[in-house]
C-alpha positions in Angstrom: 142.5 89.8 63.1 141.6 88.2 66.5 144.7 89.8 68.1 143.9 93.2 66.6 140.3 93.0 68.0 141.7 92.0 71.4 143.9 95.1 71.5 141.1 97.3 70.4 138.8 95.9 73.2 141.5 96.4 75.8 142.1 100.0 74.7 138.3 100.7 74.8 138.2 99.2 78.4 141.1 101.4 79.5 139.4 104.4 78.1 136.1 103.7 79.9 137.9 103.0 83.2 139.9 106.2 83.0 136.7 108.2 82.3 135.2 106.7 85.5 138.1 107.8 87.5 138.0 111.3 86.0 134.3 111.6 86.8 134.3 110.1 90.3 137.7 111.6 91.2 141.1 110.3 92.1 142.2 110.1 95.7 144.2 112.8 97.4 147.7 111.6 98.3 150.6 112.9 100.5 153.2 112.1 97.9 153.0 112.4 94.1 152.1 109.3 92.0 155.1 108.4 89.8 154.2 107.0 86.4 156.2 104.2 84.8 157.3 106.4 81.9 159.6 108.5 84.3 162.0 105.5 84.4 163.2 106.8 81.0 164.1 110.2 82.3 167.7 111.4 81.5 167.3 115.2 81.7 165.2 117.8 83.5 165.2 121.2 81.7 164.1 124.4 83.3 162.5 127.3 81.5 162.3 130.7 83.2 159.8 133.5 83.0 161.5 136.6 84.3 163.6 135.5 87.3 161.9 132.3 88.3 161.4 128.8 86.9 158.0 128.6 85.3 158.1 125.4 83.4 160.0 122.1 83.7 160.6 119.7 80.9 161.4 116.0 81.6 163.2 114.3 78.7 163.9 110.7 77.8 167.0 109.9 75.7 167.2 111.8 72.4 165.5 109.9 69.6 163.0 108.3 71.9 159.4 108.1 70.7 157.3 107.1 73.8 154.3 109.3 73.8 151.5 110.5 71.4 152.3 113.8 69.7 148.6 114.8 69.8 148.8 114.6 73.6 151.9 116.8 73.7 150.0 119.4 71.6 147.3 119.7 74.3 149.6 121.1 76.9 151.8 123.1 74.5 148.7 124.9 73.1 147.4 125.5 76.7 150.6 127.2 77.7 150.4 129.5 74.7 146.8 130.3 75.6 147.7 131.1 79.2 150.6 133.4 78.5 150.0 135.1 75.2 151.3 138.5 76.3 154.7 137.2 77.6 156.4 137.1 74.2 159.9 136.1 75.3 158.5 133.2 77.3 155.8 132.1 74.8 158.2 132.1 71.9 159.8 129.0 73.4 156.6 127.0 72.9 155.8 128.1 69.3 157.3 124.9 67.8 156.0 121.4 68.5 157.6 119.6 71.5 160.2 116.9 70.8 159.1 113.3 70.8 161.3 112.4 73.8 159.4 114.8 76.1 157.7 112.7 78.7 156.5 115.3 81.3 155.7 119.0 81.4 155.5 120.8 84.7 154.0 124.3 85.0 153.7 126.3 88.2 150.9 128.6 89.3 151.1 132.3 90.5 153.6 132.9 93.4 155.1 129.3 93.0 157.9 128.0 91.0 159.1 124.6 89.6 161.6 122.8 91.8 164.2 120.2 91.0 161.9 117.5 89.5 158.7 117.3 87.5 156.6 116.8 90.6 158.3 119.4 92.8 156.9 122.9 93.3 157.8 125.5 95.9 156.9 129.0 97.0 158.6 131.8 95.3 160.6 134.5 97.2 159.8 136.3 99.4 157.2 133.8 100.6 158.2 131.1 103.1 156.3 128.0 104.1 154.4 128.3 107.3 155.2 126.0 110.2 152.2 123.7 109.6 152.0 123.8 105.8 152.4 120.8 103.6 151.9 119.6 100.1 149.3 117.1 98.8 148.6 115.7 95.4 145.7 114.6 93.2 145.5 113.2 89.7 142.8 114.6 87.5 143.4 112.0 84.8 146.2 109.6 83.9 147.8 112.6 82.1 147.3 115.3 84.8 148.5 115.6 88.4 148.0 118.6 90.6 150.2 119.6 93.5 148.6 121.6 96.3 150.2 123.8 98.9 148.1 123.5 102.1 148.1 126.3 104.6 145.6 127.2 107.3 143.0 124.8 105.9 143.2 126.1 102.3 144.5 124.1 99.3 146.4 126.4 96.9 147.2 124.9 93.5 151.0 125.2 93.3 151.5 123.5 90.0 150.4 121.0 87.3 152.4 118.1 85.9 151.2 116.8 82.5 152.3 113.4 81.4 151.5 113.0 77.7 149.7 109.7 76.9 152.1 106.9 76.0 151.6 104.9 72.8 148.9 102.3 73.3 147.1 104.3 76.1 144.0 106.4 75.8 144.6 110.1 75.0 141.2 111.6 76.0 142.2 114.8 74.4 139.0 116.7 74.9 138.8 115.6 78.6 142.4 116.6 79.4 142.0 119.9 77.6 138.9 120.6 79.7 140.6 119.5 83.0 143.5 121.9 82.3 141.0 124.7 81.7 139.1 124.0 84.9 142.2 123.6 87.1 143.7 126.9 85.8 140.5 128.8 86.2 139.5 127.5 89.6 142.8 128.5 91.2 142.8 130.1 94.7 145.7 132.4 94.5 148.4 132.5 97.2 148.5 134.3 99.5 144.8 134.2 100.4 143.1 137.5 99.6 139.6 138.9 99.2 137.9 136.9 96.5 135.7 139.8 95.4 138.9 141.7 94.5 140.6 138.9 92.7 141.7 139.0 89.1 139.2 136.3 88.2 136.2 138.1 89.6 137.2 141.4 88.1 138.0 140.1 84.7 135.8 137.0 84.3 133.1 137.1 87.0 134.2 133.7 88.2 136.1 132.2 91.1 137.3 128.8 92.4 136.8 127.0 95.6 136.9 123.6 97.1 133.3 122.3 97.2 132.7 119.8 100.0 129.6 118.5 98.2 131.4 117.8 95.0 134.6 116.7 96.9 136.9 118.7 94.6 137.9 122.1 93.4 135.3 123.7 91.2 135.0 126.7 88.9 132.0 128.9 89.7 130.8 131.4 87.1 128.4 134.3 87.9 126.0 134.7 85.0 123.5 137.5 84.2 121.6 137.1 87.5 124.9 137.3 89.5 124.3 133.9 91.0 127.4 131.5 91.0 127.0 128.1 89.4 129.3 125.2 89.0 130.8 125.2 85.5 131.8 121.7 84.6 132.7 119.6 81.6 130.6 116.5 80.9 133.2 113.9 79.9 130.5 111.7 78.3 128.6 114.2 76.2 131.7 116.5 75.8 129.6 119.6 76.7 129.9 122.2 79.5 127.1 122.3 82.0 126.2 125.0 84.6 124.3 123.9 87.7 123.4 125.4 91.1 124.9 123.9 94.3 123.3 124.5 97.7 126.6 124.4 99.5 128.3 126.9 97.2 125.3 129.2 97.3 125.3 129.2 101.1 129.0 130.0 101.1 128.5 132.7 98.5 125.8 134.6 100.5 127.6 134.2 103.8 131.1 135.1 102.5 133.0 137.7 104.5 136.6 138.6 104.0 138.7 138.9 107.1 142.4 139.6 106.8 144.2 136.4 108.0 147.3 136.4 110.3 150.3 135.5 108.2 153.7 134.3 109.3 155.1 134.9 105.8 156.5 138.0 104.1 153.3 138.6 102.3 152.2 142.2 102.1 149.0 142.9 103.9 146.0 143.7 101.8 143.3 146.2 103.0 140.6 144.7 105.2 137.3 144.4 103.3 134.1 143.0 104.6 131.5 141.7 102.2 128.1 142.2 103.8 126.2 140.7 100.8 127.2 139.4 97.4 128.4 141.9 94.8 126.5 141.4 91.5 128.6 140.2 88.7 129.9 143.0 86.4 127.6 143.3 83.4 128.8 142.6 79.9 127.2 144.1 76.9 124.7 141.3 76.8 123.9 141.8 80.5 123.4 145.6 80.3 119.7 145.2 81.3 120.4 142.8 84.1 119.2 144.0 87.5 121.0 143.9 90.9 121.0 140.8 92.9 119.0 140.8 96.1 119.4 138.4 99.0 117.0 135.4 98.6 114.9 134.2 101.5 116.6 130.8 101.3 119.1 128.9 99.3 116.4 126.3 98.5 114.2 129.0 96.9 117.1 129.9 94.6 117.5 126.3 93.5 113.8 126.0 92.8 113.7 129.3 91.0 116.7 129.0 88.7 116.8 126.2 86.1 120.0 124.4 85.2 121.8 126.2 82.4 123.5 124.0 79.8 126.2 125.0 77.4 125.9 122.6 74.5 129.1 123.6 72.7 132.3 121.6 73.1 134.2 124.9 72.7 132.5 127.1 75.2 135.9 127.6 77.0 137.3 129.2 73.9 136.5 132.5 75.5 140.2 132.0 76.5 141.5 130.6 79.7 142.1 133.1 82.5 145.6 134.4 82.4 147.6 135.2 85.5 150.9 136.8 84.6 153.7 136.4 87.1 
């Protein structure tokens, strides 16, 4: 009884410590963090979508049972949500993952999975620029992001998901929310006009690195057309929307200028955004008026109250889907 209570206390402490790291943020590193579970790797399997490697599966010896099946289900279901219209690809994820699967890697638009679970690279015809480099940041003990850095911009290249080992916290809701946020706050490569992005046109949302928050954030434009941080509260398990002075300043001063590229990227037309474009109205927003420039960011923050989404399942409006 005493031993059981000791293990329970230890697991509870591990869970609270991980939540603190998730909330406060893990450090950015120049090389990926390699978890202990990878010492069991015996095979790396690649799964293609069309003509490139979209997913990598890292496997332990057959018959191994090292991770929690519920944790594996989080990433499997996310992949199905992200690519519902690619039938040939999605069909491979309809059945539950094998118990010996210890890492799942999935690349982002215009990248592909490399030769290991942490390696991602640009897809043809793109070539790395002279001063480009990769950096890495864990979002939780289960999730690690790889970023391709070029001209001061962090582009999410891929996500590696390590299912929770037996005896470790799963944090299923938190990891599900972190995957949702990472996928929806993507800055697509090559850099293009944000106002013409798939995310803005289809979802009235965009992602950027917020210096104030110290991380990539998802911003959603609501009925008033004003962007707000859309974040998951890992304590209450609810989504909250809040105004950010730094992101508002950037939103109102945003101007698109075609960058000089030394890659084979096709040039997009030059578009200058003189003032923010109001978010496209939905049925519920039909009576929403156009957005006018405020006299100051501070006045906006005073005027608009924080919006709180009290449902755990707010994101069930489906993750944004970028088809390669």
